[in-house]
C-alpha positions as CSV (number, residue, x, y, z in Angstrom):
1,M,108.0,150.5,134.3
2,S,107.0,149.2,137.7
3,A,109.5,148.9,140.6
4,D,109.9,145.2,139.9
5,E,110.8,145.7,136.2
6,E,114.1,146.3,134.5
7,G,114.7,147.1,130.9
8,Y,116.4,148.6,127.9
9,T,115.3,151.0,125.2
10,G,117.6,151.7,122.2
11,R,119.4,150.1,119.3
12,A,119.8,146.3,119.0
13,E,120.6,143.7,116.4
14,L,118.1,140.9,115.4
15,L,120.0,137.9,114.0
16,A,118.0,135.2,112.2
17,D,118.2,133.2,109.0
18,G,121.7,134.4,108.3
19,Q,120.7,138.0,108.5
20,T,121.6,140.8,110.9
21,I,119.0,143.5,111.1
22,E,119.5,146.8,113.0
23,V,116.4,147.5,115.0
24,D,115.1,149.8,117.8
25,V,113.6,148.0,120.8
26,D,111.8,148.8,124.0
27,L,112.4,145.8,126.4
28,R,111.3,145.0,129.9
29,G,111.7,142.1,132.2
30,F,111.1,140.7,135.7
31,F,112.0,137.7,137.9
32,Q,108.9,135.5,138.4
33,P,109.2,133.8,141.8
34,I,106.5,131.3,140.9
35,D,108.5,129.5,138.3
36,G,111.9,130.8,139.4
37,R,112.8,132.3,135.9
38,Y,113.4,135.7,134.4
39,H,110.8,136.7,131.9
40,W,111.6,139.5,129.4
41,Y,109.5,141.0,126.6
42,G,109.1,144.0,124.5
43,R,108.5,145.5,121.1
44,I,110.7,145.9,118.0
45,A,109.9,149.2,116.2
46,A,108.3,148.9,112.8
47,N,110.9,147.6,110.4
48,A,110.3,146.3,106.8
49,Q,113.1,143.7,107.1
50,V,111.6,142.3,110.4
51,T,108.2,142.2,108.7
52,T,109.6,140.3,105.8
53,L,111.5,137.9,108.1
54,A,108.4,137.2,110.2
55,E,106.1,136.8,107.2
56,S,108.5,134.2,105.8
57,G,107.9,132.1,108.9
58,T,110.8,133.0,111.1
59,R,109.5,133.1,114.7
60,T,112.7,132.9,116.7
61,A,115.8,135.1,116.6
62,L,118.8,136.2,118.6
63,L,118.4,139.7,120.0
64,R,121.6,141.5,120.8
65,T,121.9,144.8,122.7
66,P,125.1,146.6,123.8
67,T,125.0,144.7,127.1
68,G,123.8,141.2,126.2
69,E,122.0,138.8,123.9
70,A,119.3,136.2,124.2
71,Q,117.2,134.0,122.0
72,G,113.6,135.3,121.7
73,A,110.3,134.5,120.1
74,L,108.6,136.8,117.6
75,T,104.9,137.0,117.7
76,D,102.3,138.8,115.5
77,P,102.6,142.5,114.9
78,D,100.5,145.2,116.5
79,P,98.5,147.7,114.4
80,W,101.6,149.9,114.1
81,H,103.7,147.0,112.6
82,R,105.8,146.5,115.8
83,Y,106.6,142.9,116.5
84,R,106.5,141.6,120.1
85,V,109.6,139.7,121.2
86,S,109.9,137.7,124.4
87,G,112.0,135.1,126.1
88,T,112.5,133.3,129.4
89,S,116.2,133.3,130.3
90,T,119.0,135.7,130.9
91,P,117.7,138.8,129.0
92,P,119.4,140.7,126.2
93,F,120.1,143.6,128.6
94,K,122.0,144.2,131.8
95,V,120.1,143.4,135.0
96,D,121.1,144.9,138.3
């Protein structure tokens, strides 16, 4: 993580399509002065329920950590079946 980045690694809940899925996440974020917004992003550890959800067409979900929550976008998985999640807003983790 660079000096400008903040983040969270640990347990979270992914809420979408009436489901709550317990997941492990690795999240980072930074304030982008060019557009004046906070950008956060990360990976959701491989999880069969998340794969099923994404393959059914769900591409947005609420991500909740112990210190916050935010709406995020799910994108394609990497070769290890981890889905990328990202958003532009208050992140789902505490920012100093």
